[in-house]
The first five atom37 places (N, CA, C, CB, O) and aatype in JSON, in Angstrom:
{
  "aatype": [12, 19, 5, 15, 18, 0, 19, 0, 18, 0, 19, 0, 17, 16, 10, 16, 16, 19, 10, 16, 10, 0, 16, 7, 1, 8, 10, 16, 12, 10, 15, 3, 7, 14, 0, 8, 14, 19, 10, 16, 15, 9, 13, 0, 7, 0, 19, 17, 14, 9, 19, 9, 10, 7, 10, 9, 6, 0, 15, 19, 10, 7, 19, 9, 6, 15, 19, 5, 15, 18, 1, 1, 14, 15, 14, 16, 19, 14, 1, 6, 0, 0, 6, 19, 19, 1, 10, 14],
  "atom_mask": [
    [1, 1, 1, 1, 1],
    [1, 1, 1, 1, 1],
    [1, 1, 1, 1, 1],
    [1, 1, 1, 1, 1],
    [1, 1, 1, 1, 1],
    [1, 1, 1, 1, 1],
    [1, 1, 1, 1, 1],
    [1, 1, 1, 1, 1],
    [1, 1, 1, 1, 1],
    [1, 1, 1, 1, 1],
    [1, 1, 1, 1, 1],
    [1, 1, 1, 1, 1],
    [1, 1, 1, 1, 1],
    [1, 1, 1, 1, 1],
    [1, 1, 1, 1, 1],
    [1, 1, 1, 1, 1],
    [1, 1, 1, 1, 1],
    [1, 1, 1, 1, 1],
    [1, 1, 1, 1, 1],
    [1, 1, 1, 1, 1],
    [1, 1, 1, 1, 1],
    [1, 1, 1, 1, 1],
    [1, 1, 1, 1, 1],
    [1, 1, 1, 0, 1],
    [1, 1, 1, 1, 1],
    [1, 1, 1, 1, 1],
    [1, 1, 1, 1, 1],
    [1, 1, 1, 1, 1],
    [1, 1, 1, 1, 1],
    [1, 1, 1, 1, 1],
    [1, 1, 1, 1, 1],
    [1, 1, 1, 1, 1],
    [1, 1, 1, 0, 1],
    [1, 1, 1, 1, 1],
    [1, 1, 1, 1, 1],
    [1, 1, 1, 1, 1],
    [1, 1, 1, 1, 1],
    [1, 1, 1, 1, 1],
    [1, 1, 1, 1, 1],
    [1, 1, 1, 1, 1],
    [1, 1, 1, 1, 1],
    [1, 1, 1, 1, 1],
    [1, 1, 1, 1, 1],
    [1, 1, 1, 1, 1],
    [1, 1, 1, 0, 1],
    [1, 1, 1, 1, 1],
    [1, 1, 1, 1, 1],
    [1, 1, 1, 1, 1],
    [1, 1, 1, 1, 1],
    [1, 1, 1, 1, 1],
    [1, 1, 1, 1, 1],
    [1, 1, 1, 1, 1],
    [1, 1, 1, 1, 1],
    [1, 1, 1, 0, 1],
    [1, 1, 1, 1, 1],
    [1, 1, 1, 1, 1],
    [1, 1, 1, 1, 1],
    [1, 1, 1, 1, 1],
    [1, 1, 1, 1, 1],
    [1, 1, 1, 1, 1],
    [1, 1, 1, 1, 1],
    [1, 1, 1, 0, 1],
    [1, 1, 1, 1, 1],
    [1, 1, 1, 1, 1],
    [1, 1, 1, 1, 1],
    [1, 1, 1, 1, 1],
    [1, 1, 1, 1, 1],
    [1, 1, 1, 1, 1],
    [1, 1, 1, 1, 1],
    [1, 1, 1, 1, 1],
    [1, 1, 1, 1, 1],
    [1, 1, 1, 1, 1],
    [1, 1, 1, 1, 1],
    [1, 1, 1, 1, 1],
    [1, 1, 1, 1, 1],
    [1, 1, 1, 1, 1],
    [1, 1, 1, 1, 1],
    [1, 1, 1, 1, 1],
    [1, 1, 1, 1, 1],
    [1, 1, 1, 1, 1],
    [1, 1, 1, 1, 1],
    [1, 1, 1, 1, 1],
    [1, 1, 1, 1, 1],
    [1, 1, 1, 1, 1],
    [1, 1, 1, 1, 1],
    [1, 1, 1, 1, 1],
    [1, 1, 1, 1, 1],
    [1, 1, 1, 1, 1]
  ],
  "atom_positions": [
    [[15.92, -22.58, 10.45], [16.16, -21.85, 9.22], [14.85, -21.33, 8.64], [16.87, -22.74, 8.22], [14.74, -20.15, 8.29]],
    [[13.85, -22.21, 8.54], [12.55, -21.8, 8.01], [11.92, -20.78, 8.93], [11.62, -23.01, 7.84], [11.25, -19.85, 8.47]],
    [[12.13, -20.95, 10.22], [11.56, -20.01, 11.17], [12.15, -18.61, 10.99], [11.79, -20.5, 12.61], [11.42, -17.62, 11.09]],
    [[13.44, -18.51, 10.73], [14.06, -17.2, 10.53], [13.53, -16.54, 9.25], [15.6, -17.32, 10.47], [13.33, -15.32, 9.22]],
    [[13.31, -17.33, 8.2], [12.71, -16.77, 6.98], [11.29, -16.29, 7.24], [12.71, -17.81, 5.86], [10.89, -15.23, 6.75]],
    [[10.53, -17.06, 8.01], [9.15, -16.67, 8.32], [9.12, -15.38, 9.15], [8.43, -17.79, 9.08], [8.28, -14.52, 8.92]],
    [[10.02, -15.26, 10.09], [10.09, -14.05, 10.91], [10.5, -12.86, 10.06], [11.07, -14.25, 12.09], [9.94, -11.77, 10.2]],
    [[11.49, -13.04, 9.19], [11.93, -11.95, 8.31], [10.81, -11.51, 7.37], [13.15, -12.38, 7.5], [10.62, -10.32, 7.14]],
    [[10.07, -12.47, 6.83], [8.95, -12.15, 5.95], [7.86, -11.4, 6.72], [8.37, -13.42, 5.31], [7.29, -10.44, 6.21]],
    [[7.57, -11.85, 7.94], [6.53, -11.2, 8.75], [6.93, -9.77, 9.13], [6.25, -12.01, 10.01], [6.1, -8.87, 9.13]],
    [[8.2, -9.58, 9.44], [8.67, -8.23, 9.78], [8.59, -7.32, 8.56], [10.13, -8.27, 10.32], [8.13, -6.18, 8.65]],
    [[9.03, -7.82, 7.41], [8.95, -7.02, 6.19], [7.5, -6.75, 5.81], [9.68, -7.73, 5.03], [7.18, -5.66, 5.33]],
    [[6.62, -7.71, 6.02], [5.2, -7.54, 5.75], [4.64, -6.42, 6.62], [4.43, -8.87, 6.01], [3.92, -5.55, 6.13]],
    [[4.97, -6.44, 7.9], [4.47, -5.41, 8.82], [5.01, -4.04, 8.44], [4.87, -5.75, 10.26], [4.25, -3.06, 8.4]],
    [[6.3, -3.95, 8.17], [6.89, -2.66, 7.8], [6.28, -2.12, 6.5], [8.41, -2.8, 7.64], [5.96, -0.93, 6.41]],
    [[6.12, -2.97, 5.51], [5.54, -2.53, 4.24], [4.1, -2.1, 4.42], [5.63, -3.65, 3.2], [3.67, -1.13, 3.81]],
    [[3.35, -2.8, 5.24], [1.96, -2.44, 5.49], [1.87, -1.06, 6.15], [1.26, -3.5, 6.38], [1.09, -0.22, 5.72]],
    [[2.67, -0.84, 7.17], [2.64, 0.44, 7.88], [3.11, 1.57, 6.97], [3.53, 0.38, 9.15], [2.49, 2.64, 6.93]],
    [[4.2, 1.35, 6.23], [4.71, 2.4, 5.35], [3.74, 2.7, 4.2], [6.07, 1.99, 4.77], [3.58, 3.86, 3.82]],
    [[3.1, 1.68, 3.66], [2.13, 1.89, 2.59], [0.92, 2.67, 3.1], [1.68, 0.56, 2.0], [0.42, 3.57, 2.42]],
    [[0.45, 2.33, 4.27], [-0.7, 3.03, 4.85], [-0.34, 4.49, 5.13], [-1.17, 2.34, 6.14], [-1.12, 5.39, 4.82]],
    [[0.82, 4.73, 5.72], [1.24, 6.1, 6.03], [1.45, 6.91, 4.75], [2.53, 6.09, 6.86], [1.03, 8.07, 4.68]],
    [[2.08, 6.33, 3.76], [2.32, 7.03, 2.5], [1.01, 7.3, 1.78], [3.26, 6.22, 1.6], [0.81, 8.38, 1.22]],
    [[0.11, 6.32, 1.78], [-1.18, 6.51, 1.14], [-1.99, 7.61, 1.79], [0.0, 0.0, 0.0], [-2.64, 8.4, 1.1]],
    [[-1.96, 7.68, 3.1], [-2.69, 8.76, 3.8], [-2.04, 10.11, 3.56], [-2.76, 8.48, 5.29], [-2.73, 11.13, 3.52]],
    [[-0.73, 10.13, 3.42], [-0.03, 11.39, 3.22], [-0.22, 11.93, 1.8], [1.46, 11.21, 3.51], [-0.33, 13.14, 1.61]],
    [[-0.26, 11.05, 0.81], [-0.26, 11.49, -0.58], [-1.65, 11.61, -1.21], [0.55, 10.54, -1.39], [-1.77, 12.15, -2.31]],
    [[-2.7, 11.14, -0.55], [-4.02, 11.2, -1.16], [-4.92, 12.17, -0.42], [-4.66, 9.82, -1.19], [-4.73, 12.45, 0.76]],
    [[-5.89, 12.67, -1.15], [-6.93, 13.5, -0.55], [-7.96, 12.55, 0.05], [-7.58, 14.47, -1.61], [-7.95, 11.36, -0.23]],
    [[-8.82, 13.07, 0.87], [-9.81, 12.22, 1.53], [-10.74, 11.53, 0.55], [-10.62, 13.04, 2.51], [-11.09, 10.37, 0.76]],
    [[-11.15, 12.21, -0.51], [-12.1, 11.62, -1.45], [-11.42, 10.77, -2.52], [-12.9, 12.71, -2.11], [-12.1, 10.0, -3.21]],
    [[-10.11, 10.89, -2.67], [-9.41, 10.18, -3.74], [-8.83, 8.84, -3.31], [-8.31, 11.04, -4.27], [-8.41, 8.06, -4.16]],
    [[-8.81, 8.55, -2.03], [-8.17, 7.33, -1.54], [-8.99, 6.09, -1.85], [0.0, 0.0, 0.0], [-10.14, 6.19, -2.28]],
    [[-8.4, 4.92, -1.64], [-9.15, 3.68, -1.87], [-10.27, 3.54, -0.85], [-8.21, 2.46, -1.8], [-10.26, 4.18, 0.2]],
    [[-11.23, 2.69, -1.17], [-12.37, 2.5, -0.28], [-11.94, 1.87, 1.05], [-13.44, 1.62, -0.96], [-12.48, 2.2, 2.1]],
    [[-10.97, 0.97, 1.0], [-10.48, 0.29, 2.2], [-8.97, 0.43, 2.26], [-10.91, -1.21, 2.21], [-8.26, -0.49, 1.85]],
    [[-8.45, 1.55, 2.77], [-7.0, 1.76, 2.75], [-6.22, 0.76, 3.59], [-6.68, 3.15, 3.22], [-5.09, 0.41, 3.25]],
    [[-6.81, 0.29, 4.69], [-6.09, -0.67, 5.53], [-5.95, -2.01, 4.81], [-6.82, -0.85, 6.89], [-4.89, -2.63, 4.84]],
    [[-7.03, -2.46, 4.15], [-6.95, -3.72, 3.42], [-5.98, -3.62, 2.24], [-8.33, -4.14, 2.92], [-5.25, -4.57, 1.94]],
    [[-5.98, -2.46, 1.58], [-5.05, -2.25, 0.48], [-3.6, -2.3, 1.0], [-5.32, -0.89, -0.2], [-2.74, -2.89, 0.35]],
    [[-3.36, -1.71, 2.14], [-2.02, -1.72, 2.72], [-1.61, -3.12, 3.16], [-1.94, -0.77, 3.9], [-0.46, -3.51, 3.0]],
    [[-2.56, -3.88, 3.71], [-2.26, -5.26, 4.11], [-1.92, -6.1, 2.88], [-3.45, -5.88, 4.88], [-1.0, -6.92, 2.92]],
    [[-2.66, -5.9, 1.8], [-2.35, -6.63, 0.57], [-0.98, -6.25, 0.04], [-3.42, -6.36, -0.5], [-0.21, -7.11, -0.37]],
    [[-0.66, -4.94, 0.06], [0.67, -4.51, -0.39], [1.76, -5.1, 0.5], [0.77, -2.96, -0.39], [2.84, -5.43, 0.03]],
    [[1.46, -5.22, 1.8], [2.43, -5.84, 2.7], [2.63, -7.31, 2.4], [0.0, 0.0, 0.0], [3.74, -7.84, 2.54]],
    [[1.55, -7.98, 1.99], [1.66, -9.42, 1.7], [2.52, -9.67, 0.47], [0.27, -10.02, 1.49], [3.2, -10.69, 0.39]],
    [[2.48, -8.76, -0.48], [3.26, -8.93, -1.71], [4.48, -8.0, -1.71], [2.38, -8.66, -2.96], [4.87, -7.49, -2.76]],
    [[5.07, -7.79, -0.54], [6.16, -6.83, -0.43], [7.35, -7.13, -1.33], [6.63, -6.78, 0.96], [8.0, -6.18, -1.77]],
    [[7.68, -8.38, -1.65], [8.8, -8.56, -2.58], [8.53, -7.94, -3.95], [9.1, -10.05, -2.75], [9.43, -7.39, -4.58]],
    [[7.28, -8.02, -4.4], [6.92, -7.42, -5.69], [6.97, -5.9, -5.59], [5.52, -7.9, -6.14], [7.39, -5.22, -6.53]],
    [[6.54, -5.36, -4.46], [6.59, -3.91, -4.25], [8.04, -3.43, -4.28], [5.92, -3.52, -2.91], [8.35, -2.41, -4.89]],
    [[8.91, -4.16, -3.61], [10.34, -3.79, -3.59], [10.93, -3.87, -5.0], [11.14, -4.71, -2.63], [11.68, -2.97, -5.4]],
    [[10.61, -4.92, -5.75], [11.1, -5.01, -7.13], [10.59, -3.87, -7.99], [10.7, -6.35, -7.75], [11.33, -3.34, -8.82]],
    [[9.34, -3.47, -7.8], [8.79, -2.34, -8.54], [9.5, -1.04, -8.21], [0.0, 0.0, 0.0], [9.76, -0.23, -9.1]],
    [[9.81, -0.83, -6.93], [10.54, 0.38, -6.54], [11.95, 0.38, -7.12], [10.6, 0.49, -5.0], [12.44, 1.42, -7.57]],
    [[12.59, -0.76, -7.13], [13.93, -0.86, -7.71], [13.87, -0.58, -9.21], [14.56, -2.25, -7.44], [14.71, 0.14, -9.74]],
    [[12.89, -1.16, -9.89], [12.74, -0.94, -11.33], [12.49, 0.53, -11.64], [11.61, -1.8, -11.89], [13.09, 1.07, -12.57]],
    [[11.62, 1.17, -10.88], [11.33, 2.59, -11.11], [12.58, 3.44, -10.86], [10.18, 3.06, -10.2], [12.83, 4.4, -11.59]],
    [[13.35, 3.09, -9.84], [14.58, 3.84, -9.56], [15.6, 3.68, -10.68], [15.2, 3.38, -8.23], [16.24, 4.64, -11.09]],
    [[15.75, 2.46, -11.16], [16.71, 2.21, -12.25], [16.28, 2.96, -13.51], [16.82, 0.7, -12.54], [17.13, 3.56, -14.18]],
    [[15.0, 2.95, -13.83], [14.53, 3.68, -15.01], [14.75, 5.18, -14.86], [13.06, 3.4, -15.26], [15.09, 5.87, -15.82]],
    [[14.56, 5.69, -13.65], [14.82, 7.11, -13.41], [16.28, 7.47, -13.58], [0.0, 0.0, 0.0], [16.61, 8.51, -14.15]],
    [[17.16, 6.6, -13.1], [18.6, 6.84, -13.27], [18.99, 6.78, -14.74], [19.42, 5.8, -12.46], [19.77, 7.61, -15.21]],
    [[18.46, 5.81, -15.47], [18.76, 5.69, -16.9], [18.31, 6.93, -17.65], [18.09, 4.43, -17.49], [19.04, 7.44, -18.5]],
    [[17.12, 7.41, -17.35], [16.61, 8.62, -18.02], [17.48, 9.83, -17.71], [15.17, 8.89, -17.61], [17.77, 10.64, -18.6]],
    [[17.89, 9.98, -16.45], [18.71, 11.14, -16.1], [20.08, 11.06, -16.75], [18.85, 11.25, -14.58], [20.64, 12.09, -17.14]],
    [[20.64, 9.86, -16.86], [21.95, 9.71, -17.51], [21.83, 10.02, -19.0], [22.52, 8.28, -17.29], [22.69, 10.68, -19.56]],
    [[20.77, 9.54, -19.64], [20.59, 9.8, -21.06], [20.38, 11.29, -21.32], [19.42, 9.0, -21.62], [20.9, 11.82, -22.31]],
    [[19.64, 11.97, -20.47], [19.43, 13.39, -20.69], [20.71, 14.17, -20.42], [18.28, 13.91, -19.81], [20.92, 15.24, -20.99]],
    [[21.57, 13.65, -19.54], [22.85, 14.3, -19.28], [23.8, 14.11, -20.46], [23.47, 13.75, -17.99], [24.55, 15.02, -20.8]],
    [[23.77, 12.94, -21.07], [24.67, 12.67, -22.19], [24.21, 13.34, -23.47], [24.79, 11.18, -22.4], [25.04, 13.77, -24.27]],
    [[22.91, 13.43, -23.68], [22.37, 14.04, -24.9], [21.43, 15.18, -24.52], [21.64, 12.98, -25.77], [20.21, 14.99, -24.48]],
    [[21.97, 16.35, -24.24], [21.08, 17.45, -23.88], [20.22, 17.87, -25.07], [21.88, 18.64, -23.36], [20.61, 17.69, -26.23]],
    [[19.08, 18.41, -24.77], [18.19, 18.83, -25.85], [18.82, 20.01, -26.59], [16.8, 19.22, -25.29], [19.51, 20.83, -25.99]],
    [[18.6, 20.09, -27.9], [19.21, 21.17, -28.68], [18.63, 22.52, -28.28], [18.99, 20.94, -30.19], [17.46, 22.63, -27.9]],
    [[19.48, 23.54, -28.37], [19.01, 24.88, -28.03], [18.41, 25.58, -29.24], [20.15, 25.71, -27.45], [17.61, 26.5, -29.1]],
    [[18.8, 25.14, -30.44], [18.29, 25.73, -31.67], [17.61, 24.63, -32.48], [19.44, 26.42, -32.51], [18.19, 23.56, -32.66]],
    [[16.4, 24.87, -32.96], [15.76, 23.84, -33.79], [16.57, 23.55, -35.04], [14.35, 24.29, -34.17], [17.3, 24.41, -35.54]],
    [[16.43, 22.35, -35.54], [17.2, 21.92, -36.7], [16.87, 22.78, -37.92], [16.93, 20.44, -37.0], [17.75, 23.07, -38.73]],
    [[15.62, 23.19, -38.05], [15.23, 23.99, -39.21], [15.88, 25.37, -39.2], [13.72, 24.14, -39.26], [16.12, 25.96, -40.25]],
    [[16.17, 25.9, -38.0], [16.76, 27.24, -37.91], [18.28, 27.21, -37.94], [16.28, 27.93, -36.64], [18.91, 28.25, -38.08]],
    [[18.87, 26.04, -37.81], [20.32, 25.95, -37.79], [20.88, 26.1, -39.22], [20.77, 24.6, -37.17], [20.24, 25.72, -40.2]],
    [[22.05, 26.66, -39.29], [22.7, 26.86, -40.6], [23.24, 25.52, -41.07], [23.85, 27.92, -40.52], [23.92, 24.81, -40.34]],
    [[22.92, 25.19, -42.33], [23.35, 23.93, -42.9], [24.46, 24.21, -43.91], [22.17, 23.18, -43.56], [24.29, 25.02, -44.81]],
    [[25.59, 23.53, -43.74], [26.71, 23.7, -44.64], [26.92, 22.39, -45.39], [28.0, 24.11, -43.87], [27.03, 21.33, -44.78]],
    [[26.96, 22.48, -46.74], [27.17, 21.27, -47.54], [28.65, 20.9, -47.51], [26.69, 21.48, -49.0], [29.53, 21.76, -47.57]],
    [[28.89, 19.63, -47.42], [30.26, 19.14, -47.44], [30.74, 18.98, -48.87], [30.37, 17.8, -46.68], [29.95, 18.63, -49.75]],
    [[32.03, 19.24, -49.12], [32.52, 19.12, -50.51], [32.59, 17.69, -50.98], [33.89, 19.74, -50.63], [32.98, 17.43, -52.11]]
  ]
}
């Protein structure tokens, strides 16, 4: 049982390390990247559960924002320019 958890963790560590390194090389310019991209990727792979939780949190926040903007669209006319009618 412990061995299967260790193997699963090692596989996820390897996948996260490779994906982080590939994404980092794809998204950064040569002068903007970290000083040691491989070590940074290995560290990200070691803490992959935290990386996965961060990705899930960012996705959930994105969904919440899109739902809120869908439910409450921004006004097309500013409040100051809108006609105000007093209620009796």
